[in-house]
matplotlib code that plots the C-alpha trace (Angstrom):
import matplotlib.pyplot as plt

x = [3.3, 5.0, 7.2, 10.7, 12.1, 8.8, 8.8, 7.0, 4.4, 3.4, 3.3, 1.0, -1.3, -1.8, -4.7, -3.1, 0.0, -1.4, -4.7, -6.5, -7.1, -5.4, -7.3, -5.9, -7.1, -4.9, -1.9, -2.8, -3.0, 0.4, 1.9, 0.4, 1.9, 5.3, 4.6, 4.2, 1.4, 0.2, -2.3, -5.4, -4.7, -5.1, -3.6, -0.6, 0.1, 0.0, 2.4, 4.8, 4.6, 5.0, 8.2, 9.5, 8.8, 9.8, 13.5, 14.6, 14.9, 12.8, 9.9, 10.0, 10.0, 7.0, 4.9, 5.8, 4.8, 1.5, 0.7, 1.5, -1.0, -3.7, -3.2, -3.3, -6.5, -8.1, -7.1, -8.7, -11.9, -12.1, -11.6, -14.1, -16.8, -16.5, -16.4, -20.2, -19.9, -17.5, -17.6, -16.7, -13.9, -12.4, -12.6, -11.0, -8.2, -5.7, -6.4, -6.0, -2.8, -1.4, -2.4, -0.6, 2.5, 2.7, 2.2, 5.1, 7.2, 6.5, 7.5, 10.7, 11.5, 10.7, 13.1, 15.8, 15.3, 16.6, 19.3]
y = [5.9, 6.2, 9.2, 8.3, 9.9, 10.4, 9.6, 6.4, 8.5, 10.3, 7.1, 5.4, 8.3, 10.2, 8.8, 10.2, 8.1, 4.9, 4.6, 3.3, 4.7, 3.0, 3.0, 2.9, -0.7, -1.5, -0.1, -2.0, -5.2, -4.5, -3.8, -7.0, -9.0, -7.7, -8.4, -4.7, -3.6, 0.0, 2.1, 3.1, 6.5, 8.4, 6.9, 9.2, 8.8, 5.0, 5.3, 7.3, 4.8, 1.9, 3.5, 4.1, 0.5, -1.3, -0.5, -4.1, -5.1, -8.3, -6.3, -3.6, -6.3, -8.0, -4.8, -3.7, -7.1, -6.9, -3.4, -4.6, -7.4, -5.0, -2.7, -5.5, -6.8, -3.3, -3.1, -6.5, -5.5, -2.3, -4.3, -7.0, -4.5, -2.6, -5.5, -5.5, -1.8, -1.2, 2.6, 2.3, -0.1, 2.4, 5.1, 3.0, 1.5, 4.3, 3.9, 0.1, 0.5, 2.9, 0.6, -2.3, -0.2, 0.9, -2.7, -3.8, -0.9, -2.0, -5.6, -4.3, -2.3, -5.3, -7.5, -4.9, -4.9, -8.5, -8.2]
z = [-14.0, -10.6, -10.2, -9.1, -6.0, -4.2, -0.5, 0.5, 2.5, -0.7, -2.7, -0.2, 0.8, -2.4, -4.3, -7.5, -6.8, -5.1, -6.9, -3.8, -0.3, 2.7, 5.9, 9.5, 9.6, 6.6, 8.4, 11.6, 9.5, 8.0, 11.4, 12.8, 9.9, 11.0, 14.7, 15.6, 17.9, 17.2, 19.0, 17.1, 15.6, 12.3, 9.2, 9.1, 12.8, 12.3, 9.4, 11.5, 14.4, 12.0, 10.5, 13.9, 15.1, 11.9, 12.0, 11.6, 7.9, 8.4, 10.0, 7.4, 4.7, 6.3, 6.5, 3.0, 1.7, 3.6, 2.3, -1.2, -0.7, 0.6, -2.3, -4.8, -3.2, -3.4, -7.1, -7.8, -5.9, -8.1, -11.3, -10.2, -9.2, -12.4, -14.8, -15.4, -16.3, -19.2, -18.9, -15.2, -16.0, -18.4, -15.8, -13.1, -15.2, -14.4, -10.6, -10.9, -12.8, -10.2, -7.4, -9.0, -9.7, -6.1, -4.9, -7.2, -5.9, -2.3, -3.1, -4.7, -1.6, 0.6, -1.4, -1.0, 2.8, 3.0, 0.3]

ax = plt.figure().add_subplot(projection="3d")
ax.plot(x, y, z, "-o")
ax.set_aspect("equal")
plt.show()
């Protein structure tokens, strides 16, 4: 499902890889969870600033965990909103599976930050 060796940027911002779209507010929320204040910018500029600021393993672990939670929440929202419509559920299942796989990957990366 997730291609190995892809940079985190591609895993997060490619709908084909992540299954959900992350907004600038999502990155702000992840930064805030790690105690990092970021200016309001485009999603990719926020990602670059977040990587620059989150050099400490504990901060990186916190924002990876928060992004995983955001992605999981989006996947759950997709599933919940499509439940009354079986045809839509079937169409969204690949996106939901990708989102859950990326969230699991982020949690795995977060766990390695503190190891």
